[in-house]
Chimera marker file (.cmm) of the C-alpha trace (Angstrom):
<marker_set name="trace">
<marker id="1" x="7.300" y="0.041" z="-13.990" r="1" g="1" b="0" radius="0.5"/>
<marker id="2" x="8.411" y="-1.019" z="-10.531" r="1" g="1" b="0" radius="0.5"/>
<marker id="3" x="5.874" y="-1.202" z="-7.743" r="1" g="1" b="0" radius="0.5"/>
<marker id="4" x="6.893" y="-1.525" z="-4.121" r="1" g="1" b="0" radius="0.5"/>
<marker id="5" x="4.439" y="-2.321" z="-1.371" r="1" g="1" b="0" radius="0.5"/>
<marker id="6" x="5.703" y="-1.383" z="2.086" r="1" g="1" b="0" radius="0.5"/>
<marker id="7" x="3.515" y="-2.942" z="4.750" r="1" g="1" b="0" radius="0.5"/>
<marker id="8" x="3.740" y="-2.848" z="8.511" r="1" g="1" b="0" radius="0.5"/>
<marker id="9" x="3.107" y="-6.230" z="10.095" r="1" g="1" b="0" radius="0.5"/>
<marker id="10" x="3.541" y="-9.812" z="9.054" r="1" g="1" b="0" radius="0.5"/>
<marker id="11" x="0.894" y="-11.930" z="7.411" r="1" g="1" b="0" radius="0.5"/>
<marker id="12" x="0.217" y="-14.938" z="9.623" r="1" g="1" b="0" radius="0.5"/>
<marker id="13" x="-2.806" y="-16.416" z="7.867" r="1" g="1" b="0" radius="0.5"/>
<marker id="14" x="-2.009" y="-18.865" z="5.073" r="1" g="1" b="0" radius="0.5"/>
<marker id="15" x="-4.997" y="-17.795" z="2.966" r="1" g="1" b="0" radius="0.5"/>
<marker id="16" x="-3.755" y="-14.180" z="2.865" r="1" g="1" b="0" radius="0.5"/>
<marker id="17" x="-0.215" y="-15.339" z="2.076" r="1" g="1" b="0" radius="0.5"/>
<marker id="18" x="-1.490" y="-17.481" z="-0.787" r="1" g="1" b="0" radius="0.5"/>
<marker id="19" x="-3.573" y="-14.598" z="-2.169" r="1" g="1" b="0" radius="0.5"/>
<marker id="20" x="-0.563" y="-12.255" z="-2.059" r="1" g="1" b="0" radius="0.5"/>
<marker id="21" x="1.555" y="-14.863" z="-3.873" r="1" g="1" b="0" radius="0.5"/>
<marker id="22" x="-1.130" y="-15.305" z="-6.535" r="1" g="1" b="0" radius="0.5"/>
<marker id="23" x="-1.431" y="-11.578" z="-7.266" r="1" g="1" b="0" radius="0.5"/>
<marker id="24" x="2.349" y="-11.167" z="-7.190" r="1" g="1" b="0" radius="0.5"/>
<marker id="25" x="2.584" y="-13.906" z="-9.838" r="1" g="1" b="0" radius="0.5"/>
<marker id="26" x="-0.127" y="-12.281" z="-11.962" r="1" g="1" b="0" radius="0.5"/>
<marker id="27" x="1.481" y="-8.850" z="-11.662" r="1" g="1" b="0" radius="0.5"/>
<marker id="28" x="4.771" y="-10.255" z="-12.959" r="1" g="1" b="0" radius="0.5"/>
<marker id="29" x="3.410" y="-9.811" z="-16.504" r="1" g="1" b="0" radius="0.5"/>
<marker id="30" x="2.962" y="-6.070" z="-16.001" r="1" g="1" b="0" radius="0.5"/>
<marker id="31" x="5.514" y="-4.761" z="-13.530" r="1" g="1" b="0" radius="0.5"/>
<marker id="32" x="8.342" y="-5.605" z="-11.197" r="1" g="1" b="0" radius="0.5"/>
<marker id="33" x="6.802" y="-6.066" z="-7.740" r="1" g="1" b="0" radius="0.5"/>
<marker id="34" x="8.636" y="-5.789" z="-4.446" r="1" g="1" b="0" radius="0.5"/>
<marker id="35" x="6.948" y="-6.361" z="-1.103" r="1" g="1" b="0" radius="0.5"/>
<marker id="36" x="8.704" y="-5.019" z="1.977" r="1" g="1" b="0" radius="0.5"/>
<marker id="37" x="7.282" y="-6.312" z="5.222" r="1" g="1" b="0" radius="0.5"/>
<marker id="38" x="8.237" y="-4.285" z="8.287" r="1" g="1" b="0" radius="0.5"/>
<marker id="39" x="7.898" y="-5.243" z="11.935" r="1" g="1" b="0" radius="0.5"/>
<marker id="40" x="4.951" y="-3.773" z="13.731" r="1" g="1" b="0" radius="0.5"/>
<marker id="41" x="4.941" y="-2.480" z="17.272" r="1" g="1" b="0" radius="0.5"/>
<marker id="42" x="2.774" y="-4.256" z="19.780" r="1" g="1" b="0" radius="0.5"/>
<marker id="43" x="0.085" y="-1.904" z="21.045" r="1" g="1" b="0" radius="0.5"/>
<marker id="44" x="-0.844" y="-2.716" z="24.635" r="1" g="1" b="0" radius="0.5"/>
<marker id="45" x="-4.542" y="-2.831" z="25.529" r="1" g="1" b="0" radius="0.5"/>
<marker id="46" x="-5.600" y="0.533" z="26.880" r="1" g="1" b="0" radius="0.5"/>
<marker id="47" x="-2.544" y="2.292" z="25.457" r="1" g="1" b="0" radius="0.5"/>
<marker id="48" x="-2.439" y="6.007" z="26.186" r="1" g="1" b="0" radius="0.5"/>
<marker id="49" x="-2.390" y="8.601" z="23.416" r="1" g="1" b="0" radius="0.5"/>
<marker id="50" x="1.306" y="9.180" z="24.145" r="1" g="1" b="0" radius="0.5"/>
<marker id="51" x="2.059" y="5.460" z="23.811" r="1" g="1" b="0" radius="0.5"/>
<marker id="52" x="0.150" y="5.285" z="20.537" r="1" g="1" b="0" radius="0.5"/>
<marker id="53" x="2.006" y="8.318" z="19.205" r="1" g="1" b="0" radius="0.5"/>
<marker id="54" x="5.356" y="6.735" z="20.141" r="1" g="1" b="0" radius="0.5"/>
<marker id="55" x="4.353" y="3.519" z="18.351" r="1" g="1" b="0" radius="0.5"/>
<marker id="56" x="3.350" y="5.451" z="15.222" r="1" g="1" b="0" radius="0.5"/>
<marker id="57" x="6.657" y="7.328" z="15.273" r="1" g="1" b="0" radius="0.5"/>
<marker id="58" x="8.706" y="4.118" z="15.541" r="1" g="1" b="0" radius="0.5"/>
<marker id="59" x="6.759" y="2.424" z="12.747" r="1" g="1" b="0" radius="0.5"/>
<marker id="60" x="6.986" y="5.608" z="10.680" r="1" g="1" b="0" radius="0.5"/>
<marker id="61" x="10.768" y="5.714" z="11.039" r="1" g="1" b="0" radius="0.5"/>
<marker id="62" x="11.005" y="2.145" z="9.729" r="1" g="1" b="0" radius="0.5"/>
<marker id="63" x="8.728" y="2.989" z="6.810" r="1" g="1" b="0" radius="0.5"/>
<marker id="64" x="10.705" y="6.095" z="5.858" r="1" g="1" b="0" radius="0.5"/>
<marker id="65" x="13.986" y="4.138" z="5.927" r="1" g="1" b="0" radius="0.5"/>
<marker id="66" x="12.482" y="1.672" z="3.428" r="1" g="1" b="0" radius="0.5"/>
<marker id="67" x="11.235" y="4.342" z="0.990" r="1" g="1" b="0" radius="0.5"/>
<marker id="68" x="13.580" y="5.038" z="-1.900" r="1" g="1" b="0" radius="0.5"/>
<marker id="69" x="14.184" y="8.720" z="-2.500" r="1" g="1" b="0" radius="0.5"/>
<marker id="70" x="13.321" y="8.533" z="-6.212" r="1" g="1" b="0" radius="0.5"/>
<marker id="71" x="10.023" y="6.708" z="-5.641" r="1" g="1" b="0" radius="0.5"/>
<marker id="72" x="6.565" y="8.232" z="-5.961" r="1" g="1" b="0" radius="0.5"/>
<marker id="73" x="4.855" y="7.402" z="-2.665" r="1" g="1" b="0" radius="0.5"/>
<marker id="74" x="1.151" y="6.655" z="-2.319" r="1" g="1" b="0" radius="0.5"/>
<marker id="75" x="0.021" y="6.275" z="1.280" r="1" g="1" b="0" radius="0.5"/>
<marker id="76" x="-3.080" y="4.220" z="1.954" r="1" g="1" b="0" radius="0.5"/>
<marker id="77" x="-5.084" y="6.312" z="4.388" r="1" g="1" b="0" radius="0.5"/>
<marker id="78" x="-8.755" y="6.687" z="5.251" r="1" g="1" b="0" radius="0.5"/>
<marker id="79" x="-8.503" y="10.429" z="4.662" r="1" g="1" b="0" radius="0.5"/>
<marker id="80" x="-7.000" y="9.933" z="1.190" r="1" g="1" b="0" radius="0.5"/>
<marker id="81" x="-8.721" y="10.380" z="-2.147" r="1" g="1" b="0" radius="0.5"/>
<marker id="82" x="-11.216" y="7.661" z="-3.047" r="1" g="1" b="0" radius="0.5"/>
<marker id="83" x="-11.055" y="6.308" z="-6.609" r="1" g="1" b="0" radius="0.5"/>
<marker id="84" x="-12.945" y="3.591" z="-8.382" r="1" g="1" b="0" radius="0.5"/>
<marker id="85" x="-11.010" y="0.883" z="-10.235" r="1" g="1" b="0" radius="0.5"/>
<marker id="86" x="-11.058" y="2.656" z="-13.599" r="1" g="1" b="0" radius="0.5"/>
<marker id="87" x="-9.908" y="5.925" z="-12.001" r="1" g="1" b="0" radius="0.5"/>
<marker id="88" x="-7.064" y="4.113" z="-10.223" r="1" g="1" b="0" radius="0.5"/>
<marker id="89" x="-6.037" y="2.531" z="-13.515" r="1" g="1" b="0" radius="0.5"/>
<marker id="90" x="-6.008" y="5.933" z="-15.210" r="1" g="1" b="0" radius="0.5"/>
<marker id="91" x="-4.030" y="7.425" z="-12.322" r="1" g="1" b="0" radius="0.5"/>
<marker id="92" x="-1.359" y="4.714" z="-12.476" r="1" g="1" b="0" radius="0.5"/>
<marker id="93" x="-1.192" y="5.081" z="-16.252" r="1" g="1" b="0" radius="0.5"/>
<marker id="94" x="-0.852" y="8.859" z="-15.902" r="1" g="1" b="0" radius="0.5"/>
<marker id="95" x="1.990" y="8.454" z="-13.409" r="1" g="1" b="0" radius="0.5"/>
<marker id="96" x="3.750" y="6.183" z="-15.904" r="1" g="1" b="0" radius="0.5"/>
<marker id="97" x="3.300" y="8.733" z="-18.715" r="1" g="1" b="0" radius="0.5"/>
<marker id="98" x="4.752" y="11.392" z="-16.401" r="1" g="1" b="0" radius="0.5"/>
<marker id="99" x="7.881" y="9.250" z="-16.090" r="1" g="1" b="0" radius="0.5"/>
<marker id="100" x="7.215" y="7.866" z="-12.623" r="1" g="1" b="0" radius="0.5"/>
<marker id="101" x="8.875" y="4.502" z="-13.065" r="1" g="1" b="0" radius="0.5"/>
<marker id="102" x="8.838" y="3.512" z="-9.381" r="1" g="1" b="0" radius="0.5"/>
<marker id="103" x="5.673" y="3.683" z="-7.284" r="1" g="1" b="0" radius="0.5"/>
<marker id="104" x="5.616" y="2.826" z="-3.596" r="1" g="1" b="0" radius="0.5"/>
<marker id="105" x="2.374" y="2.052" z="-1.800" r="1" g="1" b="0" radius="0.5"/>
<marker id="106" x="2.497" y="2.257" z="1.996" r="1" g="1" b="0" radius="0.5"/>
<marker id="107" x="0.188" y="0.306" z="4.304" r="1" g="1" b="0" radius="0.5"/>
<marker id="108" x="0.393" y="1.223" z="7.974" r="1" g="1" b="0" radius="0.5"/>
<marker id="109" x="-0.094" y="-0.929" z="11.024" r="1" g="1" b="0" radius="0.5"/>
<marker id="110" x="-3.089" y="-1.123" z="13.327" r="1" g="1" b="0" radius="0.5"/>
<marker id="111" x="-2.799" y="2.546" z="14.321" r="1" g="1" b="0" radius="0.5"/>
<marker id="112" x="-2.410" y="3.839" z="10.777" r="1" g="1" b="0" radius="0.5"/>
<marker id="113" x="0.456" y="5.972" z="9.481" r="1" g="1" b="0" radius="0.5"/>
<marker id="114" x="2.665" y="8.480" z="11.265" r="1" g="1" b="0" radius="0.5"/>
<marker id="115" x="2.299" y="12.130" z="10.254" r="1" g="1" b="0" radius="0.5"/>
<marker id="116" x="5.879" y="12.049" z="8.923" r="1" g="1" b="0" radius="0.5"/>
<marker id="117" x="4.940" y="9.254" z="6.499" r="1" g="1" b="0" radius="0.5"/>
<marker id="118" x="1.857" y="11.124" z="5.310" r="1" g="1" b="0" radius="0.5"/>
<marker id="119" x="4.000" y="14.224" z="4.841" r="1" g="1" b="0" radius="0.5"/>
<marker id="120" x="6.531" y="12.264" z="2.737" r="1" g="1" b="0" radius="0.5"/>
<marker id="121" x="3.776" y="10.738" z="0.600" r="1" g="1" b="0" radius="0.5"/>
<marker id="122" x="3.140" y="12.323" z="-2.765" r="1" g="1" b="0" radius="0.5"/>
<marker id="123" x="-0.536" y="11.468" z="-2.428" r="1" g="1" b="0" radius="0.5"/>
<marker id="124" x="-2.911" y="9.572" z="-0.160" r="1" g="1" b="0" radius="0.5"/>
<marker id="125" x="-5.344" y="6.979" z="-1.446" r="1" g="1" b="0" radius="0.5"/>
<marker id="126" x="-8.403" y="5.693" z="0.380" r="1" g="1" b="0" radius="0.5"/>
<marker id="127" x="-9.952" y="2.343" z="-0.439" r="1" g="1" b="0" radius="0.5"/>
<marker id="128" x="-12.830" y="3.003" z="1.949" r="1" g="1" b="0" radius="0.5"/>
<marker id="129" x="-13.786" y="4.958" z="5.024" r="1" g="1" b="0" radius="0.5"/>
<marker id="130" x="-13.853" y="1.587" z="6.783" r="1" g="1" b="0" radius="0.5"/>
<marker id="131" x="-10.827" y="0.130" z="8.535" r="1" g="1" b="0" radius="0.5"/>
<marker id="132" x="-9.411" y="-3.148" z="7.203" r="1" g="1" b="0" radius="0.5"/>
<marker id="133" x="-6.824" y="-5.481" z="8.732" r="1" g="1" b="0" radius="0.5"/>
<marker id="134" x="-3.429" y="-4.642" z="7.228" r="1" g="1" b="0" radius="0.5"/>
<marker id="135" x="-3.036" y="-8.247" z="6.055" r="1" g="1" b="0" radius="0.5"/>
<marker id="136" x="-6.261" y="-8.061" z="4.055" r="1" g="1" b="0" radius="0.5"/>
<marker id="137" x="-5.408" y="-4.580" z="2.791" r="1" g="1" b="0" radius="0.5"/>
<marker id="138" x="-2.283" y="-5.975" z="1.157" r="1" g="1" b="0" radius="0.5"/>
<marker id="139" x="-4.410" y="-8.450" z="-0.804" r="1" g="1" b="0" radius="0.5"/>
<marker id="140" x="-6.933" y="-5.767" z="-1.762" r="1" g="1" b="0" radius="0.5"/>
<marker id="141" x="-4.173" y="-3.412" z="-2.927" r="1" g="1" b="0" radius="0.5"/>
<marker id="142" x="-2.455" y="-6.034" z="-5.079" r="1" g="1" b="0" radius="0.5"/>
<marker id="143" x="-5.779" y="-7.096" z="-6.594" r="1" g="1" b="0" radius="0.5"/>
<marker id="144" x="-6.614" y="-3.494" z="-7.498" r="1" g="1" b="0" radius="0.5"/>
<marker id="145" x="-3.166" y="-2.846" z="-8.980" r="1" g="1" b="0" radius="0.5"/>
<marker id="146" x="-3.529" y="-6.042" z="-11.036" r="1" g="1" b="0" radius="0.5"/>
<marker id="147" x="-7.020" y="-4.953" z="-12.136" r="1" g="1" b="0" radius="0.5"/>
<marker id="148" x="-5.585" y="-1.527" z="-13.053" r="1" g="1" b="0" radius="0.5"/>
<marker id="149" x="-3.025" y="-3.060" z="-15.384" r="1" g="1" b="0" radius="0.5"/>
<marker id="150" x="-5.707" y="-5.258" z="-16.991" r="1" g="1" b="0" radius="0.5"/>
<marker id="151" x="-7.845" y="-2.154" z="-17.586" r="1" g="1" b="0" radius="0.5"/>
<marker id="152" x="-4.859" y="-0.214" z="-19.001" r="1" g="1" b="0" radius="0.5"/>
<marker id="153" x="-4.117" y="-3.018" z="-21.465" r="1" g="1" b="0" radius="0.5"/>
<marker id="154" x="-7.749" y="-3.367" z="-22.513" r="1" g="1" b="0" radius="0.5"/>
<marker id="155" x="-7.825" y="-6.913" z="-21.168" r="1" g="1" b="0" radius="0.5"/>
<marker id="156" x="-10.970" y="-8.412" z="-19.668" r="1" g="1" b="0" radius="0.5"/>
<marker id="157" x="-11.488" y="-8.153" z="-15.938" r="1" g="1" b="0" radius="0.5"/>
<marker id="158" x="-14.307" y="-9.049" z="-13.611" r="1" g="1" b="0" radius="0.5"/>
<marker id="159" x="-16.667" y="-6.139" z="-13.021" r="1" g="1" b="0" radius="0.5"/>
<link id1="1" id2="2" r="1" g="1" b="0" radius="0.2"/>
<link id1="2" id2="3" r="1" g="1" b="0" radius="0.2"/>
<link id1="3" id2="4" r="1" g="1" b="0" radius="0.2"/>
<link id1="4" id2="5" r="1" g="1" b="0" radius="0.2"/>
<link id1="5" id2="6" r="1" g="1" b="0" radius="0.2"/>
<link id1="6" id2="7" r="1" g="1" b="0" radius="0.2"/>
<link id1="7" id2="8" r="1" g="1" b="0" radius="0.2"/>
<link id1="8" id2="9" r="1" g="1" b="0" radius="0.2"/>
<link id1="9" id2="10" r="1" g="1" b="0" radius="0.2"/>
<link id1="10" id2="11" r="1" g="1" b="0" radius="0.2"/>
<link id1="11" id2="12" r="1" g="1" b="0" radius="0.2"/>
<link id1="12" id2="13" r="1" g="1" b="0" radius="0.2"/>
<link id1="13" id2="14" r="1" g="1" b="0" radius="0.2"/>
<link id1="14" id2="15" r="1" g="1" b="0" radius="0.2"/>
<link id1="15" id2="16" r="1" g="1" b="0" radius="0.2"/>
<link id1="16" id2="17" r="1" g="1" b="0" radius="0.2"/>
<link id1="17" id2="18" r="1" g="1" b="0" radius="0.2"/>
<link id1="18" id2="19" r="1" g="1" b="0" radius="0.2"/>
<link id1="19" id2="20" r="1" g="1" b="0" radius="0.2"/>
<link id1="20" id2="21" r="1" g="1" b="0" radius="0.2"/>
<link id1="21" id2="22" r="1" g="1" b="0" radius="0.2"/>
<link id1="22" id2="23" r="1" g="1" b="0" radius="0.2"/>
<link id1="23" id2="24" r="1" g="1" b="0" radius="0.2"/>
<link id1="24" id2="25" r="1" g="1" b="0" radius="0.2"/>
<link id1="25" id2="26" r="1" g="1" b="0" radius="0.2"/>
<link id1="26" id2="27" r="1" g="1" b="0" radius="0.2"/>
<link id1="27" id2="28" r="1" g="1" b="0" radius="0.2"/>
<link id1="28" id2="29" r="1" g="1" b="0" radius="0.2"/>
<link id1="29" id2="30" r="1" g="1" b="0" radius="0.2"/>
<link id1="30" id2="31" r="1" g="1" b="0" radius="0.2"/>
<link id1="31" id2="32" r="1" g="1" b="0" radius="0.2"/>
<link id1="32" id2="33" r="1" g="1" b="0" radius="0.2"/>
<link id1="33" id2="34" r="1" g="1" b="0" radius="0.2"/>
<link id1="34" id2="35" r="1" g="1" b="0" radius="0.2"/>
<link id1="35" id2="36" r="1" g="1" b="0" radius="0.2"/>
<link id1="36" id2="37" r="1" g="1" b="0" radius="0.2"/>
<link id1="37" id2="38" r="1" g="1" b="0" radius="0.2"/>
<link id1="38" id2="39" r="1" g="1" b="0" radius="0.2"/>
<link id1="39" id2="40" r="1" g="1" b="0" radius="0.2"/>
<link id1="40" id2="41" r="1" g="1" b="0" radius="0.2"/>
<link id1="41" id2="42" r="1" g="1" b="0" radius="0.2"/>
<link id1="42" id2="43" r="1" g="1" b="0" radius="0.2"/>
<link id1="43" id2="44" r="1" g="1" b="0" radius="0.2"/>
<link id1="44" id2="45" r="1" g="1" b="0" radius="0.2"/>
<link id1="45" id2="46" r="1" g="1" b="0" radius="0.2"/>
<link id1="46" id2="47" r="1" g="1" b="0" radius="0.2"/>
<link id1="47" id2="48" r="1" g="1" b="0" radius="0.2"/>
<link id1="48" id2="49" r="1" g="1" b="0" radius="0.2"/>
<link id1="49" id2="50" r="1" g="1" b="0" radius="0.2"/>
<link id1="50" id2="51" r="1" g="1" b="0" radius="0.2"/>
<link id1="51" id2="52" r="1" g="1" b="0" radius="0.2"/>
<link id1="52" id2="53" r="1" g="1" b="0" radius="0.2"/>
<link id1="53" id2="54" r="1" g="1" b="0" radius="0.2"/>
<link id1="54" id2="55" r="1" g="1" b="0" radius="0.2"/>
<link id1="55" id2="56" r="1" g="1" b="0" radius="0.2"/>
<link id1="56" id2="57" r="1" g="1" b="0" radius="0.2"/>
<link id1="57" id2="58" r="1" g="1" b="0" radius="0.2"/>
<link id1="58" id2="59" r="1" g="1" b="0" radius="0.2"/>
<link id1="59" id2="60" r="1" g="1" b="0" radius="0.2"/>
<link id1="60" id2="61" r="1" g="1" b="0" radius="0.2"/>
<link id1="61" id2="62" r="1" g="1" b="0" radius="0.2"/>
<link id1="62" id2="63" r="1" g="1" b="0" radius="0.2"/>
<link id1="63" id2="64" r="1" g="1" b="0" radius="0.2"/>
<link id1="64" id2="65" r="1" g="1" b="0" radius="0.2"/>
<link id1="65" id2="66" r="1" g="1" b="0" radius="0.2"/>
<link id1="66" id2="67" r="1" g="1" b="0" radius="0.2"/>
<link id1="67" id2="68" r="1" g="1" b="0" radius="0.2"/>
<link id1="68" id2="69" r="1" g="1" b="0" radius="0.2"/>
<link id1="69" id2="70" r="1" g="1" b="0" radius="0.2"/>
<link id1="70" id2="71" r="1" g="1" b="0" radius="0.2"/>
<link id1="71" id2="72" r="1" g="1" b="0" radius="0.2"/>
<link id1="72" id2="73" r="1" g="1" b="0" radius="0.2"/>
<link id1="73" id2="74" r="1" g="1" b="0" radius="0.2"/>
<link id1="74" id2="75" r="1" g="1" b="0" radius="0.2"/>
<link id1="75" id2="76" r="1" g="1" b="0" radius="0.2"/>
<link id1="76" id2="77" r="1" g="1" b="0" radius="0.2"/>
<link id1="77" id2="78" r="1" g="1" b="0" radius="0.2"/>
<link id1="78" id2="79" r="1" g="1" b="0" radius="0.2"/>
<link id1="79" id2="80" r="1" g="1" b="0" radius="0.2"/>
<link id1="80" id2="81" r="1" g="1" b="0" radius="0.2"/>
<link id1="81" id2="82" r="1" g="1" b="0" radius="0.2"/>
<link id1="82" id2="83" r="1" g="1" b="0" radius="0.2"/>
<link id1="83" id2="84" r="1" g="1" b="0" radius="0.2"/>
<link id1="84" id2="85" r="1" g="1" b="0" radius="0.2"/>
<link id1="85" id2="86" r="1" g="1" b="0" radius="0.2"/>
<link id1="86" id2="87" r="1" g="1" b="0" radius="0.2"/>
<link id1="87" id2="88" r="1" g="1" b="0" radius="0.2"/>
<link id1="88" id2="89" r="1" g="1" b="0" radius="0.2"/>
<link id1="89" id2="90" r="1" g="1" b="0" radius="0.2"/>
<link id1="90" id2="91" r="1" g="1" b="0" radius="0.2"/>
<link id1="91" id2="92" r="1" g="1" b="0" radius="0.2"/>
<link id1="92" id2="93" r="1" g="1" b="0" radius="0.2"/>
<link id1="93" id2="94" r="1" g="1" b="0" radius="0.2"/>
<link id1="94" id2="95" r="1" g="1" b="0" radius="0.2"/>
<link id1="95" id2="96" r="1" g="1" b="0" radius="0.2"/>
<link id1="96" id2="97" r="1" g="1" b="0" radius="0.2"/>
<link id1="97" id2="98" r="1" g="1" b="0" radius="0.2"/>
<link id1="98" id2="99" r="1" g="1" b="0" radius="0.2"/>
<link id1="99" id2="100" r="1" g="1" b="0" radius="0.2"/>
<link id1="100" id2="101" r="1" g="1" b="0" radius="0.2"/>
<link id1="101" id2="102" r="1" g="1" b="0" radius="0.2"/>
<link id1="102" id2="103" r="1" g="1" b="0" radius="0.2"/>
<link id1="103" id2="104" r="1" g="1" b="0" radius="0.2"/>
<link id1="104" id2="105" r="1" g="1" b="0" radius="0.2"/>
<link id1="105" id2="106" r="1" g="1" b="0" radius="0.2"/>
<link id1="106" id2="107" r="1" g="1" b="0" radius="0.2"/>
<link id1="107" id2="108" r="1" g="1" b="0" radius="0.2"/>
<link id1="108" id2="109" r="1" g="1" b="0" radius="0.2"/>
<link id1="109" id2="110" r="1" g="1" b="0" radius="0.2"/>
<link id1="110" id2="111" r="1" g="1" b="0" radius="0.2"/>
<link id1="111" id2="112" r="1" g="1" b="0" radius="0.2"/>
<link id1="112" id2="113" r="1" g="1" b="0" radius="0.2"/>
<link id1="113" id2="114" r="1" g="1" b="0" radius="0.2"/>
<link id1="114" id2="115" r="1" g="1" b="0" radius="0.2"/>
<link id1="115" id2="116" r="1" g="1" b="0" radius="0.2"/>
<link id1="116" id2="117" r="1" g="1" b="0" radius="0.2"/>
<link id1="117" id2="118" r="1" g="1" b="0" radius="0.2"/>
<link id1="118" id2="119" r="1" g="1" b="0" radius="0.2"/>
<link id1="119" id2="120" r="1" g="1" b="0" radius="0.2"/>
<link id1="120" id2="121" r="1" g="1" b="0" radius="0.2"/>
<link id1="121" id2="122" r="1" g="1" b="0" radius="0.2"/>
<link id1="122" id2="123" r="1" g="1" b="0" radius="0.2"/>
<link id1="123" id2="124" r="1" g="1" b="0" radius="0.2"/>
<link id1="124" id2="125" r="1" g="1" b="0" radius="0.2"/>
<link id1="125" id2="126" r="1" g="1" b="0" radius="0.2"/>
<link id1="126" id2="127" r="1" g="1" b="0" radius="0.2"/>
<link id1="127" id2="128" r="1" g="1" b="0" radius="0.2"/>
<link id1="128" id2="129" r="1" g="1" b="0" radius="0.2"/>
<link id1="129" id2="130" r="1" g="1" b="0" radius="0.2"/>
<link id1="130" id2="131" r="1" g="1" b="0" radius="0.2"/>
<link id1="131" id2="132" r="1" g="1" b="0" radius="0.2"/>
<link id1="132" id2="133" r="1" g="1" b="0" radius="0.2"/>
<link id1="133" id2="134" r="1" g="1" b="0" radius="0.2"/>
<link id1="134" id2="135" r="1" g="1" b="0" radius="0.2"/>
<link id1="135" id2="136" r="1" g="1" b="0" radius="0.2"/>
<link id1="136" id2="137" r="1" g="1" b="0" radius="0.2"/>
<link id1="137" id2="138" r="1" g="1" b="0" radius="0.2"/>
<link id1="138" id2="139" r="1" g="1" b="0" radius="0.2"/>
<link id1="139" id2="140" r="1" g="1" b="0" radius="0.2"/>
<link id1="140" id2="141" r="1" g="1" b="0" radius="0.2"/>
<link id1="141" id2="142" r="1" g="1" b="0" radius="0.2"/>
<link id1="142" id2="143" r="1" g="1" b="0" radius="0.2"/>
<link id1="143" id2="144" r="1" g="1" b="0" radius="0.2"/>
<link id1="144" id2="145" r="1" g="1" b="0" radius="0.2"/>
<link id1="145" id2="146" r="1" g="1" b="0" radius="0.2"/>
<link id1="146" id2="147" r="1" g="1" b="0" radius="0.2"/>
<link id1="147" id2="148" r="1" g="1" b="0" radius="0.2"/>
<link id1="148" id2="149" r="1" g="1" b="0" radius="0.2"/>
<link id1="149" id2="150" r="1" g="1" b="0" radius="0.2"/>
<link id1="150" id2="151" r="1" g="1" b="0" radius="0.2"/>
<link id1="151" id2="152" r="1" g="1" b="0" radius="0.2"/>
<link id1="152" id2="153" r="1" g="1" b="0" radius="0.2"/>
<link id1="153" id2="154" r="1" g="1" b="0" radius="0.2"/>
<link id1="154" id2="155" r="1" g="1" b="0" radius="0.2"/>
<link id1="155" id2="156" r="1" g="1" b="0" radius="0.2"/>
<link id1="156" id2="157" r="1" g="1" b="0" radius="0.2"/>
<link id1="157" id2="158" r="1" g="1" b="0" radius="0.2"/>
<link id1="158" id2="159" r="1" g="1" b="0" radius="0.2"/>
</marker_set>
C-alpha cells in the first residue's frame, strides 16, 4: 500500500521534523510513504472573510494539483468522522481489501481545507473537535497510521 500525506505548511520545529522522520522510518516496514509539503499562504492579522476565502482557494488549488487521480483521498477535518485507533486500523484494512492501493491524507493550513478539497475527498476524518497546529497534526497522523498497521498485523502497541 502507498500512503501519501499532503500537508500545507512547512515544519520549522526540529522536534516535529525528527518525529516525522521516526514514524516515516517505522512505516517503511508496512507501506510506501510519501510526504508532500505545500506552501501555505500567509494570513494577515484581522483578515476579512473574503481574504480568508481567497487564501483557502489558493491553498486548495495547490492541494488538488498534488492529488493523484487514482488515489483514495481522506481529508482531515473537524467535521469528519471520528474513529478510535482500532476503528481506523479496520478502516485502512478494509480499504486495502477493497483494492485501494493508494491512500492520500490531506492536512490543511491554519484556515482548514477549501470546499473544493472536501468535495474531492472520498471521506473526511476527524482526530478531535479541537484544532491542532498542522505541524503537530502531521506527527499525530503518522503515529496513528503506524499504530493502525501494528494493530492490523497483530503486533503489540502501546494502549
